[in-house]
C-alpha angles and dihedrals in degrees: 000000000000122000117224115225115199112212141166115252128222140172090265100046127254111358109153109116095211092051091047089058089061094042089054090052094050092049093046092054093038091233111166111246143153130208124237115194121224122185117226098254090053099051098090095047091045093052093045091050092053096039094245109163117238117251097206129084105243124044112230094027126109111274097024090115113040142166146269100073131155139203117207110196089193091070101014091237126149112197138173134191119067100239091049090048091050091051090048093051092049092050098041095042102033099166116114141297094071130212090208104030125192096014094295099136096115093048093046095051089049089050089058093052092047093048092051090053095048093049097041093114090063092074090076090060098042108041099071094045090051089058089059094057097046122101115258089252090066103033098082094048092046094050095046096047094046092050089053092046095048096036093224136090110282094245090056095061092086106074123231137200119356092353090057091052091049093048093048091049087058089050091052091048090051094051090046092053093050090046088059089057089052090053092060098082136114100233140031099257119129095244131085088252092044112244095002117087119217145163093286090060091049089053092053093039091053090054090050093050088049092053093044094052094044099043104028130225096285099048114117091228092056091048090050091055093047093048097043132093095024093302095294093137094047090052091049093046091053095043093054094056086089088070099044101094111141114213 
């Protein structure tokens, strides 16, 4: 049977980092799937209709219902939240290759939380460009909800002047810290476990796809990421293309 992956469309194809994490997992394990596209304003109604539990904290608030979500006809399950989906896929489809190899699931989930914290300053640089690549059906919703979440006019989310320099310095420090983790491996492969890909790589790869889609190949910020930290992110970005099939 074919799993259904629910994703958010754009003018440049799939871009959502959390959904990319799941797509990487499905492609790694060669699980048949197809993507169904849901525009932002339709996510809540879609999840409620299918009985997909919200992933946020407060019903009725922005972000309570989120994508990715999946439906697996083999078990009848509907499930949201990328780490939970990854754990489900690993348990339900246990044949190698593994998303969490060598019993590392706890460490890998913690890696995701730590990575999100270290790269938090990047949101200022990514949110407005994402709005530009969304379909018109999603742009109004995205802009309105992000203004409410940030508490500032949408165009003020991207920092300028000294604040911009300070924010980007935090971004660079975050990437540098994660690059150190990537240097602690026993072989020369591009992944955090060397030649063996795992969830941690999908987390970082999903971030990189997000930035690439939002900024574009020629943006100075994208070039800075690709050229930084000894090229570790460029190597990872290229190595993960093997798992970027879009069904």
